[in-house]
C-alpha positions as CSV (number, residue, x, y, z in Angstrom):
1,M,115.2,54.2,91.8
2,K,115.0,57.6,90.2
3,K,111.8,58.4,92.1
4,T,113.5,57.5,95.3
5,K,116.4,59.8,94.5
6,D,114.0,62.6,93.6
7,N,112.2,62.2,97.0
8,I,115.5,62.3,98.9
9,K,116.6,65.4,96.9
10,R,113.3,67.1,97.7
11,M,113.5,66.2,101.4
12,A,117.1,67.6,101.5
13,E,116.0,70.8,99.8
14,N,113.1,71.2,102.2
15,F,115.3,70.5,105.2
16,Y,117.8,73.1,104.0
17,L,115.1,75.7,103.5
18,V,113.7,75.1,107.0
19,F,117.2,75.2,108.5
20,I,117.9,78.6,106.9
21,M,114.5,80.0,108.0
22,V,115.1,78.8,111.6
23,F,118.7,80.2,111.5
24,L,117.4,83.6,110.3
25,Y,114.3,84.0,112.5
26,A,115.0,82.1,115.7
27,P,116.8,85.2,117.2
28,I,113.9,87.4,116.3
29,A,111.4,84.9,117.8
30,T,113.5,84.8,121.0
31,L,113.5,88.6,121.2
32,M,109.7,88.7,120.8
33,V,109.2,86.0,123.5
34,L,111.5,87.9,125.9
35,S,109.5,91.1,125.3
36,F,106.5,89.5,126.9
37,S,108.4,88.1,129.9
38,G,107.9,89.7,133.2
39,S,111.5,89.0,134.2
40,K,114.6,90.8,133.2
41,S,116.4,87.5,132.9
42,R,117.1,86.2,129.5
43,T,117.2,82.6,130.7
44,Q,114.2,82.4,133.1
45,W,110.6,83.0,132.0
46,G,108.9,85.5,134.3
47,G,105.3,84.9,133.2
48,F,103.4,86.7,130.5
49,S,103.4,90.5,131.0
50,L,103.1,93.7,129.0
51,R,105.4,95.5,131.5
52,W,108.1,96.3,129.0
53,Y,105.6,97.6,126.4
54,S,104.2,100.1,129.0
55,E,107.7,101.0,130.1
56,M,108.6,101.6,126.4
57,L,105.7,103.9,125.8
58,G,106.4,105.7,129.1
59,S,110.1,106.3,128.3
60,A,110.7,109.8,126.9
61,T,114.2,108.8,125.8
62,I,113.0,105.9,123.6
63,M,110.1,107.9,122.2
64,N,112.3,110.8,121.3
65,A,114.8,108.5,119.7
66,L,112.1,106.8,117.7
67,Q,110.6,110.2,116.6
68,N,114.1,111.4,115.5
69,T,114.7,108.2,113.6
70,L,111.4,108.3,111.7
71,V,111.6,112.1,111.0
72,I,115.2,111.9,109.7
73,A,114.5,108.7,107.7
74,F,111.4,110.1,106.0
75,A,112.7,113.7,105.4
76,S,116.1,112.5,104.1
77,A,114.5,109.9,101.8
78,L,112.1,112.4,100.4
79,I,114.7,115.1,99.8
80,A,117.2,112.6,98.4
81,T,114.5,111.2,96.1
82,V,113.8,114.6,94.6
83,I,117.5,115.5,94.2
84,G,118.4,112.0,93.0
85,T,115.6,111.9,90.4
86,A,116.6,115.3,89.0
87,A,120.2,114.2,88.9
88,A,119.3,110.9,87.1
89,I,117.4,112.9,84.5
90,A,120.4,115.2,84.0
91,I,122.8,112.3,83.8
92,S,120.7,110.4,81.2
93,G,120.8,113.5,78.9
94,M,124.6,113.6,79.0
95,K,126.9,112.1,76.3
96,T,128.5,108.7,76.9
97,L,131.9,109.8,78.3
98,P,130.6,112.4,80.9
99,R,127.7,110.0,81.8
100,T,130.2,107.2,82.5
101,V,132.4,109.5,84.6
102,I,129.5,110.8,86.7
103,M,128.1,107.3,87.2
104,G,131.5,106.1,88.4
105,I,131.6,109.0,90.9
106,T,128.1,108.1,92.0
107,N,129.2,104.6,92.9
108,I,132.1,105.8,95.2
109,P,129.9,106.6,98.2
110,M,128.2,103.2,98.0
111,L,131.5,101.3,97.8
112,N,133.2,103.5,100.4
113,A,133.4,102.4,104.0
114,D,130.7,104.0,106.2
115,I,133.3,105.0,108.8
116,V,135.2,106.9,106.2
117,T,132.1,108.7,105.0
118,G,131.0,109.4,108.6
119,I,134.4,110.9,109.7
120,S,134.7,112.9,106.4
121,L,131.3,114.5,106.9
122,M,132.0,115.2,110.5
123,L,135.2,117.0,109.6
124,A,133.5,118.9,106.8
125,F,130.8,120.1,109.2
126,I,133.4,121.2,111.8
127,A,135.5,123.0,109.1
128,F,132.4,125.0,108.0
129,G,131.5,125.9,111.5
130,I,128.3,123.9,111.6
131,S,127.4,122.6,115.0
132,L,126.6,118.9,115.1
133,G,123.0,118.1,115.8
134,F,119.8,117.2,114.0
135,K,120.5,119.2,110.9
136,T,123.9,117.6,110.4
137,I,122.4,114.1,110.7
138,L,119.8,115.0,108.1
139,I,122.4,116.4,105.7
140,A,124.5,113.4,106.1
141,H,121.6,111.0,105.4
142,I,120.6,112.9,102.4
143,T,124.2,112.8,101.1
144,F,124.5,109.0,101.3
145,N,121.0,108.3,100.1
146,I,121.2,110.2,96.8
147,P,123.4,107.6,95.0
148,Y,120.8,104.9,95.8
149,V,118.0,106.9,94.3
150,I,120.1,107.7,91.2
151,L,120.9,104.0,90.6
152,S,117.2,103.1,91.1
153,V,115.8,105.7,88.7
154,M,118.5,105.3,85.9
155,P,117.3,101.9,84.7
156,K,113.7,103.2,84.3
157,L,114.9,106.2,82.4
158,K,116.8,104.0,80.0
159,Q,113.5,102.2,79.3
160,T,111.6,105.3,78.5
161,N,111.0,106.5,74.9
162,K,112.3,110.0,74.5
163,S,110.3,110.4,71.3
164,V,107.1,110.5,73.3
165,Y,108.4,113.4,75.4
166,E,109.5,115.3,72.3
167,A,106.1,114.6,70.7
168,A,104.3,116.1,73.7
169,M,106.5,119.2,73.4
170,D,105.7,119.5,69.7
171,L,102.0,119.3,70.5
172,G,102.4,122.4,72.7
173,A,103.0,120.9,76.2
174,S,105.4,122.8,78.5
175,P,108.5,120.9,79.6
176,I,107.2,120.5,83.2
177,Y,103.7,119.4,82.0
178,A,105.2,116.9,79.5
179,F,107.6,115.5,82.2
180,F,104.9,114.9,84.8
181,K,102.4,113.5,82.2
182,V,104.7,111.5,80.0
183,V,108.0,110.7,81.7
184,F,107.2,110.6,85.4
185,P,104.5,107.8,85.2
186,D,107.1,105.6,83.4
187,I,109.9,106.1,86.0
188,L,107.5,106.1,89.0
189,P,108.4,102.5,90.0
190,G,112.1,103.4,90.1
191,V,111.4,106.6,92.1
192,L,109.3,104.6,94.6
193,S,112.0,102.0,94.8
194,G,114.7,104.6,95.4
195,F,112.6,106.3,98.1
196,L,112.0,103.0,100.0
197,L,115.6,102.0,99.7
198,A,116.7,105.5,100.9
199,F,114.2,105.3,103.8
200,T,115.5,101.8,104.8
201,M,119.2,102.8,104.6
202,S,118.5,105.9,106.7
203,L,116.4,104.0,109.2
204,D,119.2,101.3,109.6
205,D,122.3,103.6,109.6
206,F,124.4,103.8,112.7
207,I,128.1,104.6,111.9
208,I,127.5,107.9,109.9
209,T,124.8,109.0,112.4
210,H,127.2,108.3,115.3
211,F,129.9,110.6,113.9
212,T,127.5,113.4,112.7
213,K,125.1,113.6,115.7
214,G,125.8,116.1,118.5
215,A,125.3,115.8,122.2
216,G,121.7,115.5,123.3
217,I,120.2,113.8,120.3
218,N,119.8,110.1,119.6
219,T,118.3,107.8,117.0
220,L,117.3,104.2,117.8
221,S,120.7,102.9,116.5
222,T,122.8,105.2,118.6
223,L,120.5,104.8,121.7
224,I,120.8,101.0,121.5
225,Y,124.6,101.3,121.1
226,S,124.9,103.5,124.2
227,E,122.8,101.0,126.2
228,V,124.9,98.0,125.2
229,R,127.7,99.1,127.5
230,R,125.2,99.3,130.4
231,G,123.1,96.4,129.4
232,I,120.1,96.5,127.1
233,K,116.8,97.0,128.8
234,P,113.9,94.7,128.0
235,S,111.9,97.7,126.8
236,M,114.2,97.7,123.8
237,Y,113.0,94.1,123.1
238,A,109.4,95.5,123.0
239,L,110.4,98.3,120.6
240,S,112.2,95.9,118.3
241,T,109.1,93.6,118.3
242,V,106.8,96.5,117.4
243,I,109.1,97.5,114.5
244,F,109.3,94.0,113.2
245,V,105.5,93.4,113.4
246,A,104.9,96.8,111.6
247,V,107.3,95.9,108.8
248,L,105.9,92.4,108.5
249,T,102.3,93.7,108.3
250,L,103.3,96.2,105.7
251,L,105.0,93.4,103.6
252,I,101.9,91.2,103.9
253,I,99.6,94.1,102.8
254,T,101.9,94.9,99.9
255,N,102.2,91.3,98.7
256,F,98.6,90.1,99.2
257,A,96.7,93.2,98.3
258,P,94.4,92.6,95.3
259,K,96.0,93.8,92.2
260,R,94.1,95.4,89.3
261,T,94.2,93.3,86.2
262,S,94.2,94.6,82.6
263,N,90.5,93.8,82.4
264,D,89.8,96.0,85.5
265,R,91.6,98.9,83.8
266,K,89.5,98.7,80.6
267,P,86.8,101.4,80.5
268,K,83.3,100.0,80.8
269,T,81.0,100.9,77.9
270,G,77.3,101.6,78.6
271,G,74.3,100.2,76.7
272,A,73.8,96.8,75.3
273,G,76.6,94.4,74.5
274,V,78.2,94.5,71.1
């Protein structure tokens, strides 16, 4: 009786898991199938065709939007990572009360509505006489990415041993040399996590970009939004498919790449065995 109940429970769990996976990925699978259809219709298969992929590659508008998106995402994530890491190091050296206050202020942009942040930044740029365009989008993305980097690096800083850094200083190392040789390797996973998170948030952002971009510049999110009112072209299906496959490939490589074990890291000694 107990074995039967366990089998039913296991079947229910497997069914639930399959249902969730289908619910999540069926729309993406539909989009990918439509990207290979020769017809513009979403309900009628027009035969296998690469027409929309060639149209995507030949569209200057899409390619410019993709280039702007990648450049802004990478540049803002890189700059925010440098600033956020330096800020996290400074915050970790503060006393308890100032650190608590600063961390509370850091959380505000993350809890704040994107539309409030976008309008506030737009008004700030206009007040300072900065014309809206590429540079305002970049500044806006750096601004909202910094808190994510700080919150990614701070836990790693709490795990580091400050005595090791002080010992390196006592042995004659300069502060910069001691940081990059002692502290930075320990916080590197947090720095990389912050960079990837900032890159993802910048790549995915629409609302803040919409309010801080000027005329004549588009990212993928704003381009898709502008096409919704006229009807999304199937070439956008092809672009979405390419992005999804690229991300999926990166995840597979990251998760299934051979990892070095502790035995691999041990230095090999020459000569006969001991």
